DOGUFI-446013 format. One record per residue (C-alpha): z, y, x; residue number from 0; residue in one letter. Coordinates in nm, 2 decimals. Layout:
BEGIN
+--------+--------+--------+-----+------+
|     up |  north |   east | seq | type |
+--------+--------+--------+-----+------+
|      Z |      Y |      X | NUM |    a |
...
+--------+--------+--------+-----+------+
END
This chain:
BEGIN
+--------+--------+--------+-----+------+
|     up |  north |   east | seq | type |
+--------+--------+--------+-----+------+
|  15.62 |  16.40 |  22.32 |   0 |    x |
|  15.47 |  16.68 |  22.06 |   1 |    x |
|  15.75 |  16.96 |  21.92 |   2 |    x |
|  15.75 |  17.17 |  21.63 |   3 |    x |
|  15.72 |  17.56 |  21.79 |   4 |    x |
|  16.04 |  17.63 |  21.59 |   5 |    x |
|  16.28 |  17.59 |  21.85 |   6 |    x |
|  16.06 |  17.76 |  22.13 |   7 |    x |
|  16.01 |  18.05 |  21.94 |   8 |    x |
|  16.37 |  18.10 |  21.84 |   9 |    x |
|  16.46 |  18.09 |  22.21 |  10 |    x |
|  16.16 |  18.32 |  22.35 |  11 |    x |
|  16.26 |  18.59 |  22.04 |  12 |    x |
|  16.62 |  18.56 |  22.16 |  13 |    x |
|  16.52 |  18.57 |  22.55 |  14 |    x |
|  16.28 |  18.85 |  22.51 |  15 |    x |
|  15.97 |  18.67 |  22.64 |  16 |    x |
|  15.66 |  18.54 |  22.47 |  17 |    x |
|  15.49 |  18.15 |  22.46 |  18 |    x |
|  15.14 |  18.17 |  22.50 |  19 |    x |
|  14.93 |  17.98 |  22.22 |  20 |    x |
|  14.61 |  17.85 |  22.42 |  21 |    x |
|  14.35 |  17.77 |  22.24 |  22 |    x |
|  14.14 |  17.43 |  22.34 |  23 |    x |
|  13.83 |  17.36 |  22.33 |  24 |    x |
|  13.79 |  17.03 |  22.51 |  25 |    x |
|  13.94 |  16.84 |  22.75 |  26 |    x |
|  13.87 |  17.05 |  23.04 |  27 |    x |
|  14.09 |  17.32 |  22.85 |  28 |    x |
|  14.33 |  17.09 |  22.74 |  29 |    x |
|  14.43 |  16.92 |  23.04 |  30 |    x |
|  14.45 |  17.26 |  23.26 |  31 |    x |
|  14.65 |  17.44 |  23.05 |  32 |    x |
|  14.88 |  17.13 |  23.01 |  33 |    x |
|  14.91 |  17.16 |  23.39 |  34 |    x |
|  14.96 |  17.47 |  23.45 |  35 |    x |
|  15.28 |  17.50 |  23.23 |  36 |    x |
|  15.38 |  17.17 |  23.39 |  37 |    x |
|  15.32 |  17.35 |  23.72 |  38 |    x |
|  15.49 |  17.72 |  23.61 |  39 |    x |
|  15.75 |  17.49 |  23.40 |  40 |    x |
|  15.67 |  17.70 |  23.08 |  41 |    x |
|  15.66 |  17.61 |  22.74 |  42 |    x |
|  15.30 |  17.63 |  22.55 |  43 |    x |
|  15.12 |  17.64 |  22.24 |  44 |    x |
|  14.77 |  17.45 |  22.19 |  45 |    x |
|  14.60 |  17.62 |  21.95 |  46 |    x |
|  14.31 |  17.46 |  21.77 |  47 |    x |
|  14.09 |  17.67 |  21.51 |  48 |    x |
|  13.94 |  17.42 |  21.24 |  49 |    x |
|  13.56 |  17.48 |  21.43 |  50 |    x |
|  13.69 |  17.39 |  21.75 |  51 |    x |
|  13.84 |  17.08 |  21.59 |  52 |    x |
|  13.48 |  17.02 |  21.45 |  53 |    x |
|  13.30 |  17.03 |  21.80 |  54 |    x |
|  13.59 |  16.84 |  21.96 |  55 |    x |
|  13.49 |  16.55 |  21.69 |  56 |    x |
|  13.77 |  16.61 |  21.47 |  57 |    x |
|  14.17 |  16.61 |  21.45 |  58 |    x |
|  14.24 |  16.24 |  21.54 |  59 |    x |
|  14.03 |  16.32 |  21.84 |  60 |    x |
|  14.30 |  16.62 |  21.92 |  61 |    x |
|  14.53 |  16.44 |  21.87 |  62 |    x |
|  14.51 |  16.17 |  22.07 |  63 |    x |
|  14.34 |  16.37 |  22.33 |  64 |    x |
|  14.68 |  16.56 |  22.37 |  65 |    x |
|  14.90 |  16.26 |  22.32 |  66 |    x |
|  14.70 |  16.06 |  22.57 |  67 |    x |
|  14.72 |  16.36 |  22.84 |  68 |    x |
|  15.11 |  16.43 |  22.79 |  69 |    x |
|  15.19 |  16.04 |  22.88 |  70 |    x |
|  14.92 |  16.01 |  23.12 |  71 |    x |
|  14.99 |  16.36 |  23.28 |  72 |    x |
|  15.37 |  16.31 |  23.28 |  73 |    x |
|  15.40 |  16.64 |  23.07 |  74 |    x |
|  15.73 |  16.67 |  23.09 |  75 |    x |
|  15.77 |  17.01 |  22.94 |  76 |    x |
|  15.76 |  17.17 |  22.56 |  77 |    x |
|  15.43 |  17.13 |  22.37 |  78 |    x |
|  15.30 |  17.21 |  22.02 |  79 |    x |
|  14.98 |  17.11 |  21.90 |  80 |    x |
|  14.91 |  17.40 |  21.62 |  81 |    x |
|  14.64 |  17.47 |  21.39 |  82 |    x |
|  14.52 |  17.81 |  21.43 |  83 |    x |
|  14.40 |  18.05 |  21.12 |  84 |    x |
|  14.44 |  17.69 |  20.90 |  85 |    x |
|  14.30 |  17.65 |  20.52 |  86 |    x |
|  14.48 |  17.51 |  20.29 |  87 |    x |
|  14.27 |  17.18 |  20.31 |  88 |    x |
|  14.26 |  17.17 |  20.66 |  89 |    x |
|  14.65 |  17.24 |  20.70 |  90 |    x |
|  14.69 |  16.91 |  20.51 |  91 |    x |
|  14.40 |  16.72 |  20.77 |  92 |    x |
|  14.60 |  16.82 |  21.02 |  93 |    x |
|  14.96 |  16.71 |  20.91 |  94 |    x |
|  14.82 |  16.40 |  20.84 |  95 |    x |
|  14.64 |  16.39 |  21.22 |  96 |    x |
|  14.95 |  16.44 |  21.33 |  97 |    x |
|  14.97 |  16.75 |  21.47 |  98 |    x |
|  15.35 |  16.91 |  21.49 |  99 |    x |
|  15.25 |  17.24 |  21.39 | 100 |    x |
|  15.02 |  17.48 |  21.10 | 101 |    x |
|  14.88 |  17.81 |  21.05 | 102 |    x |
|  14.80 |  17.87 |  20.70 | 103 |    x |
|  14.54 |  18.17 |  20.67 | 104 |    x |
|  14.65 |  18.31 |  20.32 | 105 |    x |
|  14.55 |  18.64 |  20.44 | 106 |    x |
|  14.26 |  18.69 |  20.25 | 107 |    x |
|  14.48 |  18.57 |  19.91 | 108 |    x |
|  14.63 |  18.77 |  19.69 | 109 |    x |
|  14.98 |  18.80 |  19.76 | 110 |    x |
|  15.08 |  18.58 |  19.45 | 111 |    x |
|  14.85 |  18.35 |  19.57 | 112 |    x |
|  14.95 |  18.32 |  19.90 | 113 |    x |
|  15.36 |  18.34 |  19.85 | 114 |    x |
|  15.27 |  18.02 |  19.59 | 115 |    x |
|  15.05 |  17.85 |  19.83 | 116 |    x |
|  15.28 |  17.89 |  20.17 | 117 |    x |
|  15.57 |  17.80 |  19.95 | 118 |    x |
|  15.42 |  17.48 |  19.88 | 119 |    x |
|  15.31 |  17.43 |  20.23 | 120 |    x |
|  15.65 |  17.56 |  20.42 | 121 |    x |
|  15.82 |  17.26 |  20.19 | 122 |    x |
|  15.57 |  17.00 |  20.35 | 123 |    x |
|  15.57 |  17.09 |  20.67 | 124 |    x |
|  15.88 |  17.13 |  20.71 | 125 |    x |
|  15.99 |  16.76 |  20.56 | 126 |    x |
|  15.73 |  16.62 |  20.81 | 127 |    x |
|  15.92 |  16.82 |  21.07 | 128 |    x |
|  15.65 |  17.07 |  21.12 | 129 |    x |
|  15.64 |  17.47 |  21.21 | 130 |    x |
|  15.46 |  17.69 |  20.98 | 131 |    x |
|  15.28 |  18.03 |  21.05 | 132 |    x |
|  15.13 |  18.29 |  20.82 | 133 |    x |
|  15.01 |  18.55 |  20.82 | 134 |    x |
|  14.98 |  18.94 |  20.64 | 135 |    x |
|  14.74 |  19.18 |  20.63 | 136 |    x |
|  14.42 |  18.99 |  20.82 | 137 |    x |
|  14.36 |  19.03 |  21.22 | 138 |    x |
|  14.03 |  19.25 |  21.29 | 139 |    x |
|  13.74 |  19.09 |  21.52 | 140 |    x |
|  13.55 |  18.76 |  21.46 | 141 |    x |
|  13.80 |  18.42 |  21.42 | 142 |    x |
|  13.51 |  18.12 |  21.34 | 143 |    x |
|  13.27 |  18.37 |  21.12 | 144 |    x |
|  13.56 |  18.57 |  21.00 | 145 |    x |
|  13.51 |  18.91 |  21.00 | 146 |    x |
|  13.80 |  19.20 |  20.95 | 147 |    x |
|  13.86 |  19.55 |  21.13 | 148 |    x |
|  14.21 |  19.50 |  21.25 | 149 |    x |
|  14.39 |  19.54 |  20.98 | 150 |    x |
|  14.73 |  19.70 |  20.94 | 151 |    x |
|  15.01 |  19.44 |  20.76 | 152 |    x |
|  15.22 |  19.61 |  20.46 | 153 |    x |
|  15.59 |  19.52 |  20.62 | 154 |    x |
|  15.71 |  19.47 |  20.27 | 155 |    x |
|  15.46 |  19.23 |  20.22 | 156 |    x |
|  15.55 |  19.06 |  20.57 | 157 |    x |
|  15.93 |  19.06 |  20.45 | 158 |    x |
|  15.83 |  18.86 |  20.12 | 159 |    x |
|  15.67 |  18.57 |  20.30 | 160 |    x |
|  15.88 |  18.54 |  20.55 | 161 |    x |
|  16.16 |  18.47 |  20.29 | 162 |    x |
|  15.98 |  18.19 |  20.22 | 163 |    x |
|  16.14 |  18.00 |  20.48 | 164 |    x |
|  15.78 |  18.01 |  20.76 | 165 |    x |
|  15.89 |  17.99 |  21.11 | 166 |    x |
|  15.73 |  18.22 |  21.27 | 167 |    x |
|  15.49 |  18.56 |  21.11 | 168 |    x |
|  15.17 |  18.69 |  21.19 | 169 |    x |
|  15.13 |  19.05 |  21.10 | 170 |    x |
|  14.78 |  19.27 |  21.18 | 171 |    x |
|  14.91 |  19.56 |  21.37 | 172 |    x |
|  14.60 |  19.70 |  21.49 | 173 |    x |
|  14.45 |  19.37 |  21.70 | 174 |    x |
|  14.14 |  19.22 |  21.72 | 175 |    x |
|  13.97 |  18.88 |  21.77 | 176 |    x |
|  13.80 |  18.90 |  22.08 | 177 |    x |
|  13.70 |  19.18 |  22.27 | 178 |    x |
|  13.82 |  19.50 |  22.17 | 179 |    x |
|  13.54 |  19.79 |  22.13 | 180 |    x |
|  13.50 |  20.10 |  22.31 | 181 |    x |
|  13.70 |  20.32 |  22.04 | 182 |    x |
|  13.99 |  20.02 |  21.96 | 183 |    x |
|  14.31 |  20.29 |  21.85 | 184 |    x |
|  14.56 |  20.04 |  21.99 | 185 |    x |
|  14.86 |  19.84 |  21.83 | 186 |    x |
|  15.05 |  20.01 |  21.59 | 187 |    x |
|  15.41 |  20.02 |  21.73 | 188 |    x |
|  15.56 |  20.16 |  21.39 | 189 |    x |
|  15.45 |  19.88 |  21.17 | 190 |    x |
|  15.55 |  19.61 |  21.42 | 191 |    x |
|  15.89 |  19.80 |  21.43 | 192 |    x |
|  15.94 |  19.84 |  21.07 | 193 |    x |
|  15.81 |  19.50 |  21.01 | 194 |    x |
|  16.07 |  19.37 |  21.25 | 195 |    x |
|  16.37 |  19.54 |  21.11 | 196 |    x |
|  16.30 |  19.38 |  20.73 | 197 |    x |
|  16.19 |  19.07 |  20.90 | 198 |    x |
|  16.50 |  19.03 |  21.16 | 199 |    x |
|  16.53 |  18.70 |  21.37 | 200 |    x |
|  16.18 |  18.56 |  21.26 | 201 |    x |
|  15.98 |  18.52 |  21.59 | 202 |    x |
|  15.66 |  18.72 |  21.52 | 203 |    x |
|  15.28 |  18.61 |  21.65 | 204 |    x |
|  15.07 |  18.85 |  21.80 | 205 |    x |
|  14.70 |  18.73 |  21.73 | 206 |    x |
|  14.36 |  18.91 |  21.95 | 207 |    x |
|  14.62 |  18.89 |  22.30 | 208 |    x |
|  14.24 |  18.91 |  22.50 | 209 |    x |
|  14.17 |  19.27 |  22.64 | 210 |    x |
|  14.54 |  19.42 |  22.55 | 211 |    x |
|  14.65 |  19.62 |  22.81 | 212 |    x |
|  14.98 |  19.45 |  23.01 | 213 |    x |
|  15.22 |  19.78 |  22.89 | 214 |    x |
|  15.15 |  19.67 |  22.50 | 215 |    x |
|  15.26 |  19.33 |  22.53 | 216 |    x |
|  15.51 |  19.38 |  22.68 | 217 |    x |
|  15.63 |  19.71 |  22.42 | 218 |    x |
|  15.52 |  19.41 |  22.14 | 219 |    x |
|  15.74 |  19.17 |  22.30 | 220 |    x |
|  16.08 |  19.39 |  22.33 | 221 |    x |
|  16.00 |  19.49 |  21.99 | 222 |    x |
|  15.99 |  19.11 |  21.89 | 223 |    x |
|  15.66 |  18.95 |  21.94 | 224 |    x |
|  15.76 |  18.58 |  22.07 | 225 |    x |
|  15.40 |  18.44 |  22.05 | 226 |    x |
|  15.06 |  18.53 |  22.20 | 227 |    x |
|  14.73 |  18.41 |  22.13 | 228 |    x |
|  14.47 |  18.39 |  22.39 | 229 |    x |
|  14.16 |  18.22 |  22.34 | 230 |    x |
|  13.83 |  18.47 |  22.42 | 231 |    x |
|  14.00 |  18.55 |  22.76 | 232 |    x |
|  14.00 |  18.18 |  22.92 | 233 |    x |
|  13.60 |  18.16 |  22.77 | 234 |    x |
|  13.54 |  18.43 |  22.94 | 235 |    x |
|  13.69 |  18.30 |  23.27 | 236 |    x |
|  13.52 |  17.96 |  23.24 | 237 |    x |
|  13.17 |  18.10 |  23.16 | 238 |    x |
|  13.19 |  18.37 |  23.44 | 239 |    x |
|  13.33 |  18.09 |  23.74 | 240 |    x |
|  13.04 |  17.82 |  23.58 | 241 |    x |
|  12.79 |  18.07 |  23.60 | 242 |    x |
|  12.88 |  18.14 |  23.94 | 243 |    x |
|  12.87 |  17.80 |  24.05 | 244 |    x |
|  12.50 |  17.76 |  23.91 | 245 |    x |
|  12.36 |  18.12 |  24.02 | 246 |    x |
|  12.47 |  18.01 |  24.37 | 247 |    x |
|  12.28 |  17.66 |  24.37 | 248 |    x |
|  12.59 |  17.45 |  24.41 | 249 |    x |
|  12.48 |  17.21 |  24.12 | 250 |    x |
|  12.17 |  17.17 |  24.35 | 251 |    x |
|  12.36 |  17.08 |  24.65 | 252 |    x |
|  12.48 |  16.65 |  24.69 | 253 |    x |
|  12.60 |  16.55 |  24.33 | 254 |    x |
|  12.67 |  16.90 |  24.28 | 255 |    x |
|  12.58 |  16.83 |  23.91 | 256 |    x |
|  12.85 |  16.55 |  23.90 | 257 |    x |
|  13.05 |  16.78 |  23.55 | 258 |    x |
|  13.37 |  16.67 |  23.77 | 259 |    x |
|  13.24 |  16.90 |  24.04 | 260 |    x |
|  12.98 |  17.15 |  23.77 | 261 |    x |
|  13.30 |  17.23 |  23.53 | 262 |    x |
|  13.56 |  17.18 |  23.83 | 263 |    x |
|  13.55 |  17.62 |  23.92 | 264 |    x |
|  13.56 |  17.69 |  23.54 | 265 |    x |
|  13.84 |  17.45 |  23.50 | 266 |    x |
|  14.03 |  17.68 |  23.80 | 267 |    x |
|  13.90 |  17.96 |  23.64 | 268 |    x |
|  14.09 |  17.87 |  23.28 | 269 |    x |
|  14.39 |  17.80 |  23.49 | 270 |    x |
|  14.39 |  18.11 |  23.73 | 271 |    x |
|  14.38 |  18.31 |  23.34 | 272 |    x |
|  14.70 |  18.10 |  23.18 | 273 |    x |
|  14.93 |  18.13 |  23.47 | 274 |    x |
|  14.83 |  18.54 |  23.48 | 275 |    x |
|  14.95 |  18.52 |  23.09 | 276 |    x |
|  15.23 |  18.26 |  23.14 | 277 |    x |
|  15.36 |  18.54 |  23.38 | 278 |    x |
|  15.34 |  18.82 |  23.17 | 279 |    x |
|  15.46 |  18.65 |  22.90 | 280 |    x |
|  15.78 |  18.59 |  23.05 | 281 |    x |
|  15.78 |  18.19 |  22.97 | 282 |    x |
|  15.72 |  18.07 |  23.35 | 283 |    x |
|  16.06 |  17.84 |  23.44 | 284 |    x |
|  16.17 |  17.85 |  23.03 | 285 |    x |
|  16.12 |  17.50 |  23.01 | 286 |    x |
|  16.40 |  17.42 |  23.18 | 287 |    x |
+--------+--------+--------+-----+------+
END
C-alpha cells in the first residue's frame, strides 16, 4: 500500500540518512526501482513529473500500474508515489488520482502567492493523508522545459514556507537538474546550514542528485538533507546499456528484438544505479 513520505523522511532526518526519490518513466523503470528497494530493504519514493505522467498515459494509469506492482510483486517496504514539480492544477489531479504525496512548485510565483497557494494545498493534502513538498528558490537546469541557473534560496523565505506546515522542503543551494556543467560552482553548504538552523527538524530535499560528488552528497545529508532526487542518472545508464546491446547486434540474434530481451540490459542498469544510490544515501536496511 502506498504511504505518504512524511514518516520515512522524519526517520531519515533523525537517523542521518536520505531516502531516494527515483523518477519513473514507464513499467521497466517502476518495476526495477520497486524490486531494488525490496531487495535492499530500503524505503523509496517514486517521482512522477507532469511530462512523465502525460507520457505514461495519465495519472490514473500511473497509480494503477504502481498499485498493481505493489500487490503482484509483493513489495513490502514503504513506497510513496510523489508528484514532482507539480503546478497548482496538477497537484489536485494527482490528489484525485490516488498519489500519496505531492510537490507544489510555487518557486516562480511571488513569495506572497507561493505562501497563499501552499497554505491551501497543505490543508487539502493533509486532509487526505498525503505529504506535501514545497520549493523555495528555483533549482537550476531543465525540468520539463523549465530552465533555471542553480539559484540559491533565501533562508528567511524557506522559514516562511516551512512554517506553513509542509512536510519537507526543497531549497535551491546551487544544485542543477540534468548534467552538471564543467564550470559548476558546487553546493552552497553555508546556505544549507542557514536553512537548517531556521527550519529545525523539517526534512530538506536535494533536487538534481545526478552528478553531485559523493562527498558533497554525504555532507548535505549531515546538514539535514533527507530526500535526494535522482532521474537523469538512471536515464543515462539505461540508454548506455540499451545502446551497447544494439551495437553488439544482440537484437538480431534469435528473438533478441523481443522487448523483454531488448530492454533487459537497460533495466539491469537502472537496478545497478538505484542500488549504488541507496547505498550512498544510507537507506539500505532502513525499511525494517
